VOBA-1610 file (N, C-alpha, C; in pm, whole numbers, padded with zeros to 5 digits, always signed):
BEGIN
Met+00083-00119+00000Met+00000+00000+00000Met+00087+00126+00000Arg+00193+00126+00083Arg+00283+00240+00089Arg+00352+00260-00046Phe+00389+00152-00113Phe+00453+00160-00244Phe+00361+00230-00344Gln+00232+00197-00341Gln+00138+00260-00433Gln+00127+00410-00407Ser+00127+00451-00281Ser+00120+00594-00248Ser+00244+00667-00296Val+00360+00607-00275Val+00485+00667-00321Val+00486+00675-00474Met+00439+00569-00539Met+00436+00566-00684Met+00343+00674-00739Arg+00227+00691-00681Arg+00133+00794-00726Arg+00193+00934-00711Cys+00258+00957-00600Cys+00322+01087-00576Cys+00433+01110-00678Thr+00514+01008-00703Thr+00623+01018-00801Thr+00568+01047-00940Met+00460+00980-00978Met+00399+01001-01109Met+00345+01143-01121Ala+00282+01194-01016Ala+00228+01330-01020Ala+00340+01432-01038Ile+00450+01412-00968Ile+00564+01503-00981Ile+00622+01492-01122Gly+00632+01372-01174Gly+00685+01352-01309Gly+00600+01418-01415Ile+00468+01409-01398Ile+00378+01474-01494Ile+00398+01624-01491Ala+00416+01679-01372Ala+00438+01824-01362Ala+00567+01865-01431Phe+00673+01787-01414Phe+00801+01819-01478Phe+00799+01793-01628Cys+00714+01702-01672Cys+00711+01664-01813Cys+00640+01766-01900Thr+00568+01858-01843Thr+00488+01949-01924Thr+00570+02034-02018Ala+00698+02054-01992Ala+00781+02131-02086Ala+00801+02055-02216Ala+00805+01923-02211Ala+00827+01843-02332Ala+00698+01781-02385Cys+00599+01769-02302Cys+00474+01704-02341Cys+00362+01807-02323Val+00314+01862-02430Val+00222+01974-02421Val+00084+01934-02472Asn-00017+01979-02403Asn-00154+01959-02445Asn-00181+02041-02570Pro-00235+01980-02679Pro-00257+02056-02802Pro-00347+02178-02783Ala-00440+02172-02690Ala-00530+02285-02670Ala-00456+02406-02612Ala-00341+02383-02550Ala-00267+02491-02486Ala-00169+02559-02581Thr-00160+02513-02704Thr-00067+02570-02801Thr-00145+02625-02919Asn-00074+02673-03019Asn-00138+02717-03143Asn-00160+02597-03232Tyr-00241+02507-03190Tyr-00267+02381-03258Tyr-00338+02407-03390Thr-00279+02360-03502Thr-00336+02387-03634Thr-00383+02264-03708Gly-00368+02148-03653Gly-00412+02028-03723Gly-00377+01904-03644Pro-00407+01788-03699Pro-00377+01665-03627Pro-00230+01654-03586Gly-00135+01675-03680Gly+00007+01669-03644Gly+00045+01537-03581Cys+00089+01541-03455Cys+00140+01422-03385Cys+00074+01411-03248Leu+00032+01291-03214Leu-00024+01266-03081Leu-00009+01118-03050Ile+00053+01090-02937Ile+00066+00953-02887Ile+00031+00956-02739His-00039+00854-02694His-00068+00840-02551His+00018+00724-02501Ile+00093+00748-02394Ile+00173+00642-02334Ile+00113+00607-02198Tyr+00126+00479-02160Tyr+00065+00428-02038Tyr+00166+00350-01955Thr+00148+00352-01825Thr+00242+00286-01734Thr+00223+00135-01727Leu+00107+00086-01767Leu+00080-00058-01762Leu+00043-00109-01901Ala+00052-00239-01918Ala+00014-00302-02045Ala-00136-00282-02070Asn-00175-00295-02195Asn-00315-00286-02236Asn-00380-00153-02201Phe-00301-00044-02210Phe-00350+00093-02195Phe-00410+00119-02057Gln-00350+00057-01959Gln-00394+00071-01820Gln-00293+00156-01744Gly-00327+00191-01622Gly-00238+00270-01537Gly-00247+00417-01574Tyr-00143+00490-01541Tyr-00139+00633-01570Tyr-00114+00653-01719Gly-00179+00754-01777Gly-00161+00785-01918Gly-00108+00927-01935Leu-00033+00947-02044Leu+00022+01078-02073Leu+00017+01103-02223Pro-00049+01211-02268Pro-00046+01245-02410Pro+00082+01321-02443Val+00143+01288-02556Val+00265+01354-02601Val+00239+01405-02742Val+00270+01532-02769Val+00242+01591-02900Val+00366+01637-02975Arg+00482+01625-02913Arg+00603+01666-02985Arg+00722+01581-02943Asp+00830+01593-03021Asp+00951+01517-02995Asp+00994+01536-02849Thr+01034+01426-02788Thr+01074+01428-02648Thr+01207+01353-02635Pro+01319+01427-02630Pro+01450+01361-02626Pro+01475+01284-02496Glu+01402+01319-02390Glu+01416+01245-02265Glu+01288+01264-02184Leu+01225+01154-02149Leu+01105+01162-02066Leu+01142+01208-01926Ala+01047+01269-01858Ala+01067+01309-01719Ala+01105+01186-01636Ala+01177+01208-01529Ala+01228+01098-01447Ala+01118+00999-01406Ala+01000+01048-01374Ala+00892+00960-01330Ala+00840+00871-01442Trp+00864+00909-01568Trp+00815+00831-01682Trp+00924+00744-01745Arg+01050+00772-01718Arg+01158+00690-01776Arg+01147+00548-01725Asn+01155+00457-01817Asn+01149+00313-01785Asn+01021+00276-01711Met+00913+00347-01739Met+00784+00318-01677Met+00675+00284-01779Thr+00699+00311-01907Thr+00595+00296-02008Thr+00584+00152-02055Ala+00462+00097-02051Ala+00440-00042-02090Ala+00355-00055-02216Ser+00276+00047-02250Ser+00193+00040-02370Ser+00173+00180-02426Ala+00125+00186-02551Ala+00106+00316-02616Ala-00004+00306-02721Arg-00062+00421-02748Arg-00166+00433-02851Arg-00130+00552-02939Val-00101+00526-03067Val-00067+00632-03162Val-00197+00685-03221Ile-00225+00813-03197Ile-00347+00876-03244Ile-00324+00946-03377Tyr-00219+01027-03387Tyr-00183+01099-03509Tyr-00034+01084-03537Gly+00001+01075-03664Gly+00140+01076-03706Gly+00207+00940-03700Thr+00335+00940-03734Thr+00419+00821-03723Thr+00525+00851-03619Trp+00532+00767-03518Trp+00622+00789-03406Trp+00733+00685-03405Arg+00852+00729-03372Arg+00967+00641-03353Arg+00998+00640-03204Leu+01003+00519-03147Leu+01025+00504-03003Leu+01168+00454-02977Phe+01226+00502-02866Phe+01364+00470-02832Phe+01374+00426-02687Ala+01463+00331-02661Ala+01483+00278-02526Ala+01577+00364-02443Asp+01650+00456-02508Asp+01746+00540-02438Asp+01719+00687-02467Pro+01768+00778-02381Pro+01753+00921-02407Pro+01824+00962-02537Asp+01787+01079-02586Asp+01847+01139-02705Asp+01834+01051-02829Tyr+01720+00983-02839Tyr+01683+00908-02960Tyr+01783+00797-02992Lys+01822+00723-02891Lys+01911+00608-02909Lys+01840+00482-02861Gly+01877+00368-02915Gly+01815+00242-02874Gly+01680+00222-02942Phe+01679+00222-03075Phe+01557+00209-03155Phe+01469+00094-03107Met+01339+00125-03085Met+01241+00024-03045Met+01140-00005-03155Gly+01114+00091-03244Gly+01019+00067-03352Gly+00952+00194-03399Asp+00895+00186-03522Asp+00815+00293-03580Asp+00670+00250-03581Tyr+00580+00343-03544Tyr+00438+00311-03536Tyr+00358+00422-03602Lys+00277+00386-03702Lys+00196+00481-03779Lys+00053+00477-03730Ala-00007+00594-03713Ala-00145+00604-03666Ala-00241+00549-03771Pro-00348+00490-03729Pro-00380+00455-03590Pro-00309+00325-03553Ala-00252+00322-03435Ala-00182+00202-03390Ala-00199+00185-03240Asp-00235+00066-03201Asp-00242+00029-03060Asp-00125-00065-03031Ile-00047-00032-02930Ile+00065-00115-02889Ile+00036-00158-02745Pro-00034-00271-02727Pro-00075-00311-02592Pro+00041-00352-02502Gln+00155-00388-02562Gln+00271-00427-02482Gln+00398-00384-02558Leu+00465-00280-02507Leu+00590-00238-02569Leu+00698-00344-02544Ile+00782-00364-02644Ile+00892-00459-02631Ile+01021-00381-02656Pro+01111-00373-02564Pro+01106-00424-02427Pro+01015-00338-02339Thr+00949-00403-02246Thr+00857-00334-02155Thr+00935-00246-02058His+00878-00132-02028His+00934-00037-01931His+01075+00009-01970Glu+01099+00029-02098Glu+01229+00076-02144Glu+01222+00208-02218Leu+01104+00259-02248Leu+01090+00382-02327Leu+01152+00501-02255Asp+01246+00570-02322Asp+01310+00688-02263Asp+01300+00812-02351Ser+01277+00794-02483Ser+01260+00909-02572Ser+01173+00869-02690Leu+01110+00968-02754Leu+01024+00941-02867Leu+01020+01061-02960Lys+01000+01032-03089Lys+01006+01137-03190Lys+00898+01113-03294Cys+00827+01220-03332Cys+00730+01212-03440Cys+00806+01231-03570Ile+00811+01128-03653Ile+00889+01136-03776Ile+00805+01175-03897Val+00672+01154-03891Val+00584+01197-04000Val+00454+01247-03937Pro+00434+01380-03931Pro+00308+01432-03875Pro+00192+01412-03971Glu+00073+01400-03916Glu-00049+01394-03998Glu-00074+01533-04053Pro-00117+01543-04178Pro-00147+01677-04232Pro-00271+01737-04164Ala-00275+01867-04160Ala-00392+01937-04105Ala-00512+01914-04196Ala-00629+01919-04139Ala-00751+01904-04219Ala-00763+02023-04314Pro-00809+01999-04436Pro-00821+02112-04532Pro-00922+02214-04485Arg-00891+02339-04511Arg-00982+02448-04475Arg-01062+02485-04598Tyr-01191+02497-04581Tyr-01279+02531-04693Tyr-01329+02672-04680
//
């Protein structure tokens, strides 16, 4: 029980620190689908979730080696097991559900390599 409380506190602090690299699209000058991936702390999209909309050379300390699954909403994402885009894990094009990342709990950085185009304006 104590471990769960410590883990929740650590995750909350990590989310606060991660906001510089992981930004909510509504909080920016969002112009189209672009890139969006949701990462989760447990397999099968369970546990804590975090939306990421831009390249992240290093996840916040609370998220490093904690991600077990991901859901690619927009764009094509390249995932890495190490900071600074090293340790290639795979490329995933939207829409893609990754219920179990391999290797599990190794994600440290991620990059959108092909953004989705914005919807046409009429």
